PDB file of N, H, CA, C and O in Angstrom:
ATOM      1  N   MET A   1     -20.048  17.167  17.879  1.00  0.00           N
ATOM      2  CA  MET A   1     -19.149  17.379  16.757  1.00  0.00           C
ATOM      3  C   MET A   1     -17.737  17.047  17.220  1.00  0.00           C
ATOM      4  O   MET A   1     -17.339  17.439  18.317  1.00  0.00           O
ATOM      5  N   PRO A   2     -16.970  16.323  16.392  1.00  0.00           N
ATOM      6  CA  PRO A   2     -15.609  15.986  16.809  1.00  0.00           C
ATOM      7  C   PRO A   2     -14.720  17.213  16.881  1.00  0.00           C
ATOM      8  O   PRO A   2     -14.940  18.201  16.181  1.00  0.00           O
ATOM      9  N   LYS A   3     -13.729  17.134  17.726  1.00  0.00           N
ATOM     10  H   LYS A   3     -13.550  16.331  18.295  1.00  0.00           H
ATOM     11  CA  LYS A   3     -12.766  18.219  17.843  1.00  0.00           C
ATOM     12  C   LYS A   3     -11.947  18.301  16.558  1.00  0.00           C
ATOM     13  O   LYS A   3     -11.698  17.282  15.913  1.00  0.00           O
ATOM     14  N   THR A   4     -11.528  19.503  16.188  1.00  0.00           N
ATOM     15  H   THR A   4     -11.730  20.331  16.712  1.00  0.00           H
ATOM     16  CA  THR A   4     -10.719  19.652  14.986  1.00  0.00           C
ATOM     17  C   THR A   4      -9.263  19.358  15.259  1.00  0.00           C
ATOM     18  O   THR A   4      -8.523  19.029  14.332  1.00  0.00           O
ATOM     19  N   SER A   5      -8.826  19.465  16.506  1.00  0.00           N
ATOM     20  H   SER A   5      -9.428  19.732  17.260  1.00  0.00           H
ATOM     21  CA  SER A   5      -7.475  19.084  16.881  1.00  0.00           C
ATOM     22  C   SER A   5      -7.505  18.585  18.317  1.00  0.00           C
ATOM     23  O   SER A   5      -8.397  18.925  19.094  1.00  0.00           O
ATOM     24  N   TYR A   6      -6.529  17.786  18.646  1.00  0.00           N
ATOM     25  H   TYR A   6      -5.805  17.509  18.015  1.00  0.00           H
ATOM     26  CA  TYR A   6      -6.459  17.202  19.976  1.00  0.00           C
ATOM     27  C   TYR A   6      -5.205  17.671  20.691  1.00  0.00           C
ATOM     28  O   TYR A   6      -4.174  17.917  20.065  1.00  0.00           O
ATOM     29  N   THR A   7      -5.301  17.792  21.994  1.00  0.00           N
ATOM     30  H   THR A   7      -6.139  17.593  22.503  1.00  0.00           H
ATOM     31  CA  THR A   7      -4.125  18.029  22.823  1.00  0.00           C
ATOM     32  C   THR A   7      -3.410  16.687  22.967  1.00  0.00           C
ATOM     33  O   THR A   7      -3.975  15.659  22.596  1.00  0.00           O
ATOM     34  N   PRO A   8      -2.190  16.663  23.492  1.00  0.00           N
ATOM     35  CA  PRO A   8      -1.523  15.380  23.695  1.00  0.00           C
ATOM     36  C   PRO A   8      -2.427  14.422  24.487  1.00  0.00           C
ATOM     37  O   PRO A   8      -2.990  14.786  25.519  1.00  0.00           O
ATOM     38  N   GLY A   9      -2.548  13.216  23.986  1.00  0.00           N
ATOM     39  H   GLY A   9      -2.090  12.920  23.148  1.00  0.00           H
ATOM     40  CA  GLY A   9      -3.435  12.230  24.611  1.00  0.00           C
ATOM     41  C   GLY A   9      -4.874  12.347  24.157  1.00  0.00           C
ATOM     42  O   GLY A   9      -5.731  11.574  24.585  1.00  0.00           O
ATOM     43  N   GLY A  10      -5.143  13.310  23.292  1.00  0.00           N
ATOM     44  H   GLY A  10      -4.447  13.938  22.944  1.00  0.00           H
ATOM     45  CA  GLY A  10      -6.520  13.536  22.850  1.00  0.00           C
ATOM     46  C   GLY A  10      -7.096  12.406  22.026  1.00  0.00           C
ATOM     47  O   GLY A  10      -8.286  12.107  22.127  1.00  0.00           O
ATOM     48  N   ASP A  11      -6.258  11.767  21.202  1.00  0.00           N
ATOM     49  H   ASP A  11      -5.291  12.010  21.120  1.00  0.00           H
ATOM     50  CA  ASP A  11      -6.740  10.614  20.440  1.00  0.00           C
ATOM     51  C   ASP A  11      -7.231   9.528  21.391  1.00  0.00           C
ATOM     52  O   ASP A  11      -8.318   8.979  21.211  1.00  0.00           O
ATOM     53  N   ALA A  12      -6.425   9.222  22.402  1.00  0.00           N
ATOM     54  H   ALA A  12      -5.542   9.667  22.549  1.00  0.00           H
ATOM     55  CA  ALA A  12      -6.796   8.193  23.371  1.00  0.00           C
ATOM     56  C   ALA A  12      -8.086   8.566  24.095  1.00  0.00           C
ATOM     57  O   ALA A  12      -8.932   7.706  24.340  1.00  0.00           O
ATOM     58  N   ALA A  13      -8.237   9.838  24.437  1.00  0.00           N
ATOM     59  H   ALA A  13      -7.550  10.536  24.238  1.00  0.00           H
ATOM     60  CA  ALA A  13      -9.457  10.287  25.116  1.00  0.00           C
ATOM     61  C   ALA A  13     -10.670  10.153  24.203  1.00  0.00           C
ATOM     62  O   ALA A  13     -11.738   9.737  24.652  1.00  0.00           O
ATOM     63  N   ALA A  14     -10.518  10.500  22.929  1.00  0.00           N
ATOM     64  H   ALA A  14      -9.650  10.838  22.564  1.00  0.00           H
ATOM     65  CA  ALA A  14     -11.631  10.391  21.980  1.00  0.00           C
ATOM     66  C   ALA A  14     -12.037   8.930  21.791  1.00  0.00           C
ATOM     67  O   ALA A  14     -13.226   8.614  21.746  1.00  0.00           O
ATOM     68  N   ILE A  15     -11.042   8.036  21.680  1.00  0.00           N
ATOM     69  H   ILE A  15     -10.076   8.293  21.717  1.00  0.00           H
ATOM     70  CA  ILE A  15     -11.340   6.607  21.543  1.00  0.00           C
ATOM     71  C   ILE A  15     -12.054   6.106  22.787  1.00  0.00           C
ATOM     72  O   ILE A  15     -13.032   5.364  22.690  1.00  0.00           O
ATOM     73  N   SER A  16     -11.574   6.506  23.943  1.00  0.00           N
ATOM     74  H   SER A  16     -10.780   7.109  24.022  1.00  0.00           H
ATOM     75  CA  SER A  16     -12.202   6.103  25.200  1.00  0.00           C
ATOM     76  C   SER A  16     -13.639   6.609  25.289  1.00  0.00           C
ATOM     77  O   SER A  16     -14.525   5.884  25.741  1.00  0.00           O
ATOM     78  N   ASP A  17     -13.873   7.846  24.861  1.00  0.00           N
ATOM     79  H   ASP A  17     -13.154   8.435  24.494  1.00  0.00           H
ATOM     80  CA  ASP A  17     -15.228   8.412  24.889  1.00  0.00           C
ATOM     81  C   ASP A  17     -16.175   7.607  24.010  1.00  0.00           C
ATOM     82  O   ASP A  17     -17.309   7.338  24.406  1.00  0.00           O
ATOM     83  N   VAL A  18     -15.723   7.219  22.823  1.00  0.00           N
ATOM     84  H   VAL A  18     -14.801   7.437  22.501  1.00  0.00           H
ATOM     85  CA  VAL A  18     -16.561   6.407  21.923  1.00  0.00           C
ATOM     86  C   VAL A  18     -16.803   5.040  22.545  1.00  0.00           C
ATOM     87  O   VAL A  18     -17.924   4.533  22.513  1.00  0.00           O
ATOM     88  N   ALA A  19     -15.763   4.439  23.110  1.00  0.00           N
ATOM     89  H   ALA A  19     -14.852   4.851  23.136  1.00  0.00           H
ATOM     90  CA  ALA A  19     -15.918   3.130  23.752  1.00  0.00           C
ATOM     91  C   ALA A  19     -16.940   3.199  24.881  1.00  0.00           C
ATOM     92  O   ALA A  19     -17.766   2.299  25.032  1.00  0.00           O
ATOM     93  N   LYS A  20     -16.885   4.261  25.669  1.00  0.00           N
ATOM     94  H   LYS A  20     -16.214   4.993  25.547  1.00  0.00           H
ATOM     95  CA  LYS A  20     -17.834   4.422  26.771  1.00  0.00           C
ATOM     96  C   LYS A  20     -19.255   4.629  26.259  1.00  0.00           C
ATOM     97  O   LYS A  20     -20.193   4.020  26.773  1.00  0.00           O
ATOM     98  N   ALA A  21     -19.420   5.477  25.259  1.00  0.00           N
ATOM     99  H   ALA A  21     -18.658   5.972  24.841  1.00  0.00           H
ATOM    100  CA  ALA A  21     -20.748   5.833  24.764  1.00  0.00           C
ATOM    101  C   ALA A  21     -21.418   4.724  23.959  1.00  0.00           C
ATOM    102  O   ALA A  21     -22.643   4.601  23.976  1.00  0.00           O
ATOM    103  N   HIS A  22     -20.631   3.921  23.258  1.00  0.00           N
ATOM    104  H   HIS A  22     -19.636   4.022  23.244  1.00  0.00           H
ATOM    105  CA  HIS A  22     -21.220   2.966  22.323  1.00  0.00           C
ATOM    106  C   HIS A  22     -20.927   1.502  22.630  1.00  0.00           C
ATOM    107  O   HIS A  22     -21.585   0.617  22.082  1.00  0.00           O
ATOM    108  N   PHE A  23     -19.953   1.231  23.494  1.00  0.00           N
ATOM    109  H   PHE A  23     -19.419   1.950  23.939  1.00  0.00           H
ATOM    110  CA  PHE A  23     -19.558  -0.147  23.754  1.00  0.00           C
ATOM    111  C   PHE A  23     -19.446  -0.452  25.238  1.00  0.00           C
ATOM    112  O   PHE A  23     -18.716  -1.360  25.638  1.00  0.00           O
ATOM    113  N   GLY A  24     -20.163   0.300  26.049  1.00  0.00           N
ATOM    114  H   GLY A  24     -20.755   1.037  25.724  1.00  0.00           H
ATOM    115  CA  GLY A  24     -20.157   0.062  27.485  1.00  0.00           C
ATOM    116  C   GLY A  24     -18.786   0.223  28.123  1.00  0.00           C
ATOM    117  O   GLY A  24     -18.515  -0.346  29.181  1.00  0.00           O
ATOM    118  N   GLY A  25     -17.915   1.006  27.473  1.00  0.00           N
ATOM    119  H   GLY A  25     -18.135   1.468  26.614  1.00  0.00           H
ATOM    120  CA  GLY A  25     -16.577   1.234  27.985  1.00  0.00           C
ATOM    121  C   GLY A  25     -15.605   0.106  27.664  1.00  0.00           C
ATOM    122  O   GLY A  25     -14.459   0.124  28.114  1.00  0.00           O
ATOM    123  N   SER A  26     -16.057  -0.870  26.891  1.00  0.00           N
ATOM    124  H   SER A  26     -16.988  -0.885  26.525  1.00  0.00           H
ATOM    125  CA  SER A  26     -15.249  -2.057  26.621  1.00  0.00           C
ATOM    126  C   SER A  26     -14.533  -1.981  25.272  1.00  0.00           C
ATOM    127  O   SER A  26     -15.167  -1.942  24.218  1.00  0.00           O
ATOM    128  N   TYR A  27     -13.216  -1.962  25.328  1.00  0.00           N
ATOM    129  H   TYR A  27     -12.701  -1.993  26.185  1.00  0.00           H
ATOM    130  CA  TYR A  27     -12.434  -2.033  24.091  1.00  0.00           C
ATOM    131  C   TYR A  27     -12.628  -3.397  23.438  1.00  0.00           C
ATOM    132  O   TYR A  27     -12.638  -3.505  22.212  1.00  0.00           O
ATOM    133  N   LYS A  28     -12.783  -4.439  24.256  1.00  0.00           N
ATOM    134  H   LYS A  28     -12.775  -4.351  25.252  1.00  0.00           H
ATOM    135  CA  LYS A  28     -13.008  -5.786  23.722  1.00  0.00           C
ATOM    136  C   LYS A  28     -14.293  -5.819  22.893  1.00  0.00           C
ATOM    137  O   LYS A  28     -14.315  -6.409  21.813  1.00  0.00           O
ATOM    138  N   ALA A  29     -15.355  -5.194  23.384  1.00  0.00           N
ATOM    139  H   ALA A  29     -15.337  -4.714  24.262  1.00  0.00           H
ATOM    140  CA  ALA A  29     -16.615  -5.135  22.629  1.00  0.00           C
ATOM    141  C   ALA A  29     -16.450  -4.305  21.363  1.00  0.00           C
ATOM    142  O   ALA A  29     -17.019  -4.644  20.326  1.00  0.00           O
ATOM    143  N   MET A  30     -15.687  -3.234  21.433  1.00  0.00           N
ATOM    144  H   MET A  30     -15.225  -2.958  22.276  1.00  0.00           H
ATOM    145  CA  MET A  30     -15.448  -2.400  20.252  1.00  0.00           C
ATOM    146  C   MET A  30     -14.689  -3.197  19.189  1.00  0.00           C
ATOM    147  O   MET A  30     -15.010  -3.113  18.003  1.00  0.00           O
ATOM    148  N   PHE A  31     -13.689  -3.965  19.608  1.00  0.00           N
ATOM    149  H   PHE A  31     -13.428  -4.033  20.571  1.00  0.00           H
ATOM    150  CA  PHE A  31     -12.937  -4.794  18.669  1.00  0.00           C
ATOM    151  C   PHE A  31     -13.848  -5.858  18.060  1.00  0.00           C
ATOM    152  O   PHE A  31     -13.816  -6.085  16.851  1.00  0.00           O
ATOM    153  N   ALA A  32     -14.658  -6.510  18.893  1.00  0.00           N
ATOM    154  H   ALA A  32     -14.684  -6.325  19.875  1.00  0.00           H
ATOM    155  CA  ALA A  32     -15.567  -7.544  18.389  1.00  0.00           C
ATOM    156  C   ALA A  32     -16.559  -6.964  17.379  1.00  0.00           C
ATOM    157  O   ALA A  32     -16.836  -7.586  16.354  1.00  0.00           O
ATOM    158  N   HIS A  33     -17.087  -5.789  17.663  1.00  0.00           N
ATOM    159  H   HIS A  33     -16.862  -5.283  18.496  1.00  0.00           H
ATOM    160  CA  HIS A  33     -18.033  -5.118  16.764  1.00  0.00           C
ATOM    161  C   HIS A  33     -17.425  -4.913  15.379  1.00  0.00           C
ATOM    162  O   HIS A  33     -18.108  -5.068  14.367  1.00  0.00           O
ATOM    163  N   HIS A  34     -16.153  -4.568  15.339  1.00  0.00           N
ATOM    164  H   HIS A  34     -15.599  -4.443  16.161  1.00  0.00           H
ATOM    165  CA  HIS A  34     -15.471  -4.288  14.079  1.00  0.00           C
ATOM    166  C   HIS A  34     -14.811  -5.511  13.451  1.00  0.00           C
ATOM    167  O   HIS A  34     -14.338  -5.444  12.316  1.00  0.00           O
ATOM    168  N   GLY A  35     -14.776  -6.625  14.175  1.00  0.00           N
ATOM    169  H   GLY A  35     -15.161  -6.679  15.096  1.00  0.00           H
ATOM    170  CA  GLY A  35     -14.107  -7.817  13.664  1.00  0.00           C
ATOM    171  C   GLY A  35     -12.593  -7.724  13.727  1.00  0.00           C
ATOM    172  O   GLY A  35     -11.894  -8.440  13.010  1.00  0.00           O
ATOM    173  N   TRP A  36     -12.082  -6.842  14.586  1.00  0.00           N
ATOM    174  H   TRP A  36     -12.650  -6.261  15.169  1.00  0.00           H
ATOM    175  CA  TRP A  36     -10.643  -6.684  14.762  1.00  0.00           C
ATOM    176  C   TRP A  36     -10.142  -7.781  15.701  1.00  0.00           C
ATOM    177  O   TRP A  36     -10.769  -8.068  16.721  1.00  0.00           O
ATOM    178  N   VAL A  37      -9.020  -8.383  15.354  1.00  0.00           N
ATOM    179  H   VAL A  37      -8.511  -8.149  14.525  1.00  0.00           H
ATOM    180  CA  VAL A  37      -8.458  -9.475  16.144  1.00  0.00           C
ATOM    181  C   VAL A  37      -7.085  -9.064  16.657  1.00  0.00           C
ATOM    182  O   VAL A  37      -6.304  -8.433  15.944  1.00  0.00           O
ATOM    183  N   LEU A  38      -6.806  -9.427  17.887  1.00  0.00           N
ATOM    184  H   LEU A  38      -7.440  -9.940  18.466  1.00  0.00           H
ATOM    185  CA  LEU A  38      -5.488  -9.172  18.459  1.00  0.00           C
ATOM    186  C   LEU A  38      -4.591 -10.382  18.265  1.00  0.00           C
ATOM    187  O   LEU A  38      -5.041 -11.525  18.356  1.00  0.00           O
ATOM    188  N   GLU A  39      -3.338 -10.126  18.001  1.00  0.00           N
ATOM    189  H   GLU A  39      -2.972  -9.198  17.927  1.00  0.00           H
ATOM    190  CA  GLU A  39      -2.323 -11.173  17.964  1.00  0.00           C
ATOM    191  C   GLU A  39      -1.905 -11.455  19.407  1.00  0.00           C
ATOM    192  O   GLU A  39      -2.063 -10.598  20.277  1.00  0.00           O
ATOM    193  N   PRO A  40      -1.374 -12.645  19.663  1.00  0.00           N
ATOM    194  CA  PRO A  40      -0.925 -12.946  21.020  1.00  0.00           C
ATOM    195  C   PRO A  40       0.032 -11.866  21.543  1.00  0.00           C
ATOM    196  O   PRO A  40       0.953 -11.439  20.847  1.00  0.00           O
ATOM    197  N   GLY A  41      -0.208 -11.446  22.764  1.00  0.00           N
ATOM    198  H   GLY A  41      -0.956 -11.793  23.329  1.00  0.00           H
ATOM    199  CA  GLY A  41       0.635 -10.446  23.405  1.00  0.00           C
ATOM    200  C   GLY A  41       0.204  -9.007  23.174  1.00  0.00           C
ATOM    201  O   GLY A  41       0.704  -8.102  23.842  1.00  0.00           O
ATOM    202  N   GLN A  42      -0.718  -8.775  22.240  1.00  0.00           N
ATOM    203  H   GLN A  42      -1.124  -9.510  21.697  1.00  0.00           H
ATOM    204  CA  GLN A  42      -1.185  -7.409  21.991  1.00  0.00           C
ATOM    205  C   GLN A  42      -2.267  -7.036  22.999  1.00  0.00           C
ATOM    206  O   GLN A  42      -2.953  -7.899  23.545  1.00  0.00           O
ATOM    207  N   GLN A  43      -2.405  -5.738  23.233  1.00  0.00           N
ATOM    208  H   GLN A  43      -1.847  -5.036  22.789  1.00  0.00           H
ATOM    209  CA  GLN A  43      -3.423  -5.237  24.156  1.00  0.00           C
ATOM    210  C   GLN A  43      -4.382  -4.323  23.407  1.00  0.00           C
ATOM    211  O   GLN A  43      -3.978  -3.582  22.511  1.00  0.00           O
ATOM    212  N   TYR A  44      -5.652  -4.383  23.781  1.00  0.00           N
ATOM    213  H   TYR A  44      -5.980  -4.985  24.509  1.00  0.00           H
ATOM    214  CA  TYR A  44      -6.681  -3.607  23.096  1.00  0.00           C
ATOM    215  C   TYR A  44      -6.343  -2.123  23.014  1.00  0.00           C
ATOM    216  O   TYR A  44      -6.376  -1.533  21.935  1.00  0.00           O
ATOM    217  N   MET A  45      -6.022  -1.529  24.143  1.00  0.00           N
ATOM    218  H   MET A  45      -5.995  -2.009  25.020  1.00  0.00           H
ATOM    219  CA  MET A  45      -5.800  -0.084  24.177  1.00  0.00           C
ATOM    220  C   MET A  45      -4.627   0.316  23.280  1.00  0.00           C
ATOM    221  O   MET A  45      -4.671   1.353  22.619  1.00  0.00           O
ATOM    222  N   HIS A  46      -3.589  -0.503  23.262  1.00  0.00           N
ATOM    223  H   HIS A  46      -3.553  -1.346  23.800  1.00  0.00           H
ATOM    224  CA  HIS A  46      -2.411  -0.165  22.471  1.00  0.00           C
ATOM    225  C   HIS A  46      -2.633  -0.353  20.972  1.00  0.00           C
ATOM    226  O   HIS A  46      -1.941   0.270  20.166  1.00  0.00           O
ATOM    227  N   GLN A  47      -3.571  -1.189  20.595  1.00  0.00           N
ATOM    228  H   GLN A  47      -4.133  -1.694  21.249  1.00  0.00           H
ATOM    229  CA  GLN A  47      -3.821  -1.469  19.178  1.00  0.00           C
ATOM    230  C   GLN A  47      -4.986  -0.672  18.602  1.00  0.00           C
ATOM    231  O   GLN A  47      -5.167  -0.630  17.385  1.00  0.00           O
ATOM    232  N   ALA A  48      -5.771  -0.045  19.461  1.00  0.00           N
ATOM    233  H   ALA A  48      -5.625  -0.079  20.449  1.00  0.00           H
ATOM    234  CA  ALA A  48      -6.989   0.625  19.004  1.00  0.00           C
ATOM    235  C   ALA A  48      -6.734   1.699  17.954  1.00  0.00           C
ATOM    236  O   ALA A  48      -7.401   1.710  16.919  1.00  0.00           O
ATOM    237  N   SER A  49      -5.792   2.598  18.192  1.00  0.00           N
ATOM    238  H   SER A  49      -5.251   2.589  19.033  1.00  0.00           H
ATOM    239  CA  SER A  49      -5.616   3.713  17.255  1.00  0.00           C
ATOM    240  C   SER A  49      -5.182   3.238  15.875  1.00  0.00           C
ATOM    241  O   SER A  49      -5.627   3.789  14.868  1.00  0.00           O
ATOM    242  N   SER A  50      -4.316   2.220  15.809  1.00  0.00           N
ATOM    243  H   SER A  50      -3.954   1.772  16.627  1.00  0.00           H
ATOM    244  CA  SER A  50      -3.904   1.747  14.484  1.00  0.00           C
ATOM    245  C   SER A  50      -5.044   1.043  13.769  1.00  0.00           C
ATOM    246  O   SER A  50      -5.180   1.185  12.554  1.00  0.00           O
ATOM    247  N   ARG A  51      -5.863   0.289  14.485  1.00  0.00           N
ATOM    248  H   ARG A  51      -5.752   0.173  15.472  1.00  0.00           H
ATOM    249  CA  ARG A  51      -7.021  -0.374  13.857  1.00  0.00           C
ATOM    250  C   ARG A  51      -8.040   0.658  13.397  1.00  0.00           C
ATOM    251  O   ARG A  51      -8.642   0.521  12.332  1.00  0.00           O
ATOM    252  N   ILE A  52      -8.225   1.682  14.204  1.00  0.00           N
ATOM    253  H   ILE A  52      -7.736   1.794  15.069  1.00  0.00           H
ATOM    254  CA  ILE A  52      -9.157   2.753  13.844  1.00  0.00           C
ATOM    255  C   ILE A  52      -8.670   3.468  12.590  1.00  0.00           C
ATOM    256  O   ILE A  52      -9.457   3.733  11.681  1.00  0.00           O
ATOM    257  N   ALA A  53      -7.382   3.781  12.536  1.00  0.00           N
ATOM    258  H   ALA A  53      -6.743   3.567  13.275  1.00  0.00           H
ATOM    259  CA  ALA A  53      -6.830   4.459  11.357  1.00  0.00           C
ATOM    260  C   ALA A  53      -6.976   3.594  10.108  1.00  0.00           C
ATOM    261  O   ALA A  53      -7.282   4.112   9.034  1.00  0.00           O
ATOM    262  N   GLU A  54      -6.760   2.286  10.233  1.00  0.00           N
ATOM    263  H   GLU A  54      -6.511   1.865  11.105  1.00  0.00           H
ATOM    264  CA  GLU A  54      -6.915   1.378   9.095  1.00  0.00           C
ATOM    265  C   GLU A  54      -8.350   1.344   8.595  1.00  0.00           C
ATOM    266  O   GLU A  54      -8.588   1.273   7.389  1.00  0.00           O
ATOM    267  N   THR A  55      -9.306   1.393   9.514  1.00  0.00           N
ATOM    268  H   THR A  55      -9.112   1.450  10.493  1.00  0.00           H
ATOM    269  CA  THR A  55     -10.720   1.262   9.165  1.00  0.00           C
ATOM    270  C   THR A  55     -11.363   2.592   8.779  1.00  0.00           C
ATOM    271  O   THR A  55     -12.114   2.655   7.806  1.00  0.00           O
ATOM    272  N   TYR A  56     -11.078   3.644   9.526  1.00  0.00           N
ATOM    273  H   TYR A  56     -10.468   3.593  10.316  1.00  0.00           H
ATOM    274  CA  TYR A  56     -11.764   4.926   9.347  1.00  0.00           C
ATOM    275  C   TYR A  56     -10.893   6.020   8.731  1.00  0.00           C
ATOM    276  O   TYR A  56     -11.412   7.052   8.304  1.00  0.00           O
ATOM    277  N   GLY A  57      -9.597   5.810   8.682  1.00  0.00           N
ATOM    278  H   GLY A  57      -9.176   4.972   9.029  1.00  0.00           H
ATOM    279  CA  GLY A  57      -8.696   6.816   8.147  1.00  0.00           C
ATOM    280  C   GLY A  57      -8.070   7.696   9.209  1.00  0.00           C
ATOM    281  O   GLY A  57      -6.940   8.157   9.043  1.00  0.00           O
ATOM    282  N   SER A  58      -8.783   7.934  10.294  1.00  0.00           N
ATOM    283  H   SER A  58      -9.700   7.559  10.429  1.00  0.00           H
ATOM    284  CA  SER A  58      -8.268   8.745  11.395  1.00  0.00           C
ATOM    285  C   SER A  58      -9.165   8.582  12.611  1.00  0.00           C
ATOM    286  O   SER A  58     -10.302   8.120  12.510  1.00  0.00           O
ATOM    287  N   VAL A  59      -8.633   8.968  13.756  1.00  0.00           N
ATOM    288  H   VAL A  59      -7.709   9.343  13.838  1.00  0.00           H
ATOM    289  CA  VAL A  59      -9.442   8.946  14.976  1.00  0.00           C
ATOM    290  C   VAL A  59     -10.565   9.972  14.860  1.00  0.00           C
ATOM    291  O   VAL A  59     -11.669   9.736  15.351  1.00  0.00           O
ATOM    292  N   LYS A  60     -10.299  11.100  14.222  1.00  0.00           N
ATOM    293  H   LYS A  60      -9.403  11.292  13.824  1.00  0.00           H
ATOM    294  CA  LYS A  60     -11.335  12.120  14.039  1.00  0.00           C
ATOM    295  C   LYS A  60     -12.505  11.573  13.229  1.00  0.00           C
ATOM    296  O   LYS A  60     -13.662  11.825  13.565  1.00  0.00           O
ATOM    297  N   ALA A  61     -12.216  10.828  12.166  1.00  0.00           N
ATOM    298  H   ALA A  61     -11.277  10.623  11.892  1.00  0.00           H
ATOM    299  CA  ALA A  61     -13.281  10.240  11.346  1.00  0.00           C
ATOM    300  C   ALA A  61     -14.053   9.187  12.142  1.00  0.00           C
ATOM    301  O   ALA A  61     -15.274   9.088  12.022  1.00  0.00           O
ATOM    302  N   PHE A  62     -13.346   8.405  12.952  1.00  0.00           N
ATOM    303  H   PHE A  62     -12.354   8.485  13.050  1.00  0.00           H
ATOM    304  CA  PHE A  62     -13.981   7.411  13.827  1.00  0.00           C
ATOM    305  C   PHE A  62     -14.928   8.091  14.804  1.00  0.00           C
ATOM    306  O   PHE A  62     -16.073   7.672  14.977  1.00  0.00           O
ATOM    307  N   GLU A  63     -14.438   9.131  15.431  1.00  0.00           N
ATOM    308  H   GLU A  63     -13.508   9.471  15.291  1.00  0.00           H
ATOM    309  CA  GLU A  63     -15.254   9.885  16.391  1.00  0.00           C
ATOM    310  C   GLU A  63     -16.484  10.473  15.706  1.00  0.00           C
ATOM    311  O   GLU A  63     -17.591  10.378  16.236  1.00  0.00           O
ATOM    312  N   ALA A  64     -16.302  11.078  14.537  1.00  0.00           N
ATOM    313  H   ALA A  64     -15.403  11.155  14.107  1.00  0.00           H
ATOM    314  CA  ALA A  64     -17.424  11.676  13.797  1.00  0.00           C
ATOM    315  C   ALA A  64     -18.444  10.618  13.408  1.00  0.00           C
ATOM    316  O   ALA A  64     -19.648  10.863  13.483  1.00  0.00           O
ATOM    317  N   HIS A  65     -17.981   9.449  12.996  1.00  0.00           N
ATOM    318  H   HIS A  65     -17.003   9.249  12.936  1.00  0.00           H
ATOM    319  CA  HIS A  65     -18.862   8.346  12.612  1.00  0.00           C
ATOM    320  C   HIS A  65     -19.798   7.986  13.755  1.00  0.00           C
ATOM    321  O   HIS A  65     -21.006   7.855  13.555  1.00  0.00           O
ATOM    322  N   PHE A  66     -19.247   7.824  14.947  1.00  0.00           N
ATOM    323  H   PHE A  66     -18.266   7.930  15.110  1.00  0.00           H
ATOM    324  CA  PHE A  66     -20.077   7.421  16.072  1.00  0.00           C
ATOM    325  C   PHE A  66     -20.871   8.585  16.670  1.00  0.00           C
ATOM    326  O   PHE A  66     -21.954   8.370  17.214  1.00  0.00           O
ATOM    327  N   LEU A  67     -20.363   9.786  16.581  1.00  0.00           N
ATOM    328  H   LEU A  67     -19.483   9.961  16.139  1.00  0.00           H
ATOM    329  CA  LEU A  67     -21.129  10.940  17.048  1.00  0.00           C
ATOM    330  C   LEU A  67     -22.339  11.188  16.153  1.00  0.00           C
ATOM    331  O   LEU A  67     -23.345  11.745  16.592  1.00  0.00           O
ATOM    332  N   ALA A  68     -22.228  10.768  14.897  1.00  0.00           N
ATOM    333  H   ALA A  68     -21.410  10.315  14.541  1.00  0.00           H
ATOM    334  CA  ALA A  68     -23.347  10.919  13.975  1.00  0.00           C
ATOM    335  C   ALA A  68     -24.435   9.886  14.259  1.00  0.00           C
ATOM    336  O   ALA A  68     -25.494   9.905  13.631  1.00  0.00           O
ATOM    337  N   GLY A  69     -24.176   8.992  15.199  1.00  0.00           N
ATOM    338  H   GLY A  69     -23.316   8.976  15.710  1.00  0.00           H
ATOM    339  CA  GLY A  69     -25.173   7.998  15.574  1.00  0.00           C
ATOM    340  C   GLY A  69     -25.083   6.716  14.796  1.00  0.00           C
ATOM    341  O   GLY A  69     -25.919   5.829  14.973  1.00  0.00           O
ATOM    342  N   GLU A  70     -24.081   6.587  13.929  1.00  0.00           N
ATOM    343  H   GLU A  70     -23.402   7.307  13.786  1.00  0.00           H
ATOM    344  CA  GLU A  70     -23.911   5.376  13.153  1.00  0.00           C
ATOM    345  C   GLU A  70     -23.269   4.326  14.031  1.00  0.00           C
ATOM    346  O   GLU A  70     -22.386   4.639  14.829  1.00  0.00           O
ATOM    347  N   GLN A  71     -23.699   3.088  13.896  1.00  0.00           N
ATOM    348  H   GLN A  71     -24.416   2.833  13.248  1.00  0.00           H
ATOM    349  CA  GLN A  71     -23.219   2.030  14.757  1.00  0.00           C
ATOM    350  C   GLN A  71     -22.384   0.984  14.045  1.00  0.00           C
ATOM    351  O   GLN A  71     -21.895   0.061  14.697  1.00  0.00           O
ATOM    352  N   SER A  72     -22.202   1.084  12.759  1.00  0.00           N
ATOM    353  H   SER A  72     -22.599   1.834  12.230  1.00  0.00           H
ATOM    354  CA  SER A  72     -21.465   0.025  12.049  1.00  0.00           C
ATOM    355  C   SER A  72     -20.148   0.544  11.517  1.00  0.00           C
ATOM    356  O   SER A  72     -19.396  -0.205  10.894  1.00  0.00           O
TER     357      SER A  72
END
């Protein structure tokens, strides 16, 4: 079950946990799975939370989605 609140850095930890559990720890694979594209000069880790918020509404919803066993 996803946490109801995060300590500082908790969003990053939750994203990392999902990446490890479902994408072999690869942010690149997570981006490819979702069809997210980086602009030149952008980095996966720095763009992940904004892409997640755009797609899922929040990091908590993203975490819940993957904890529920859904893969898409």
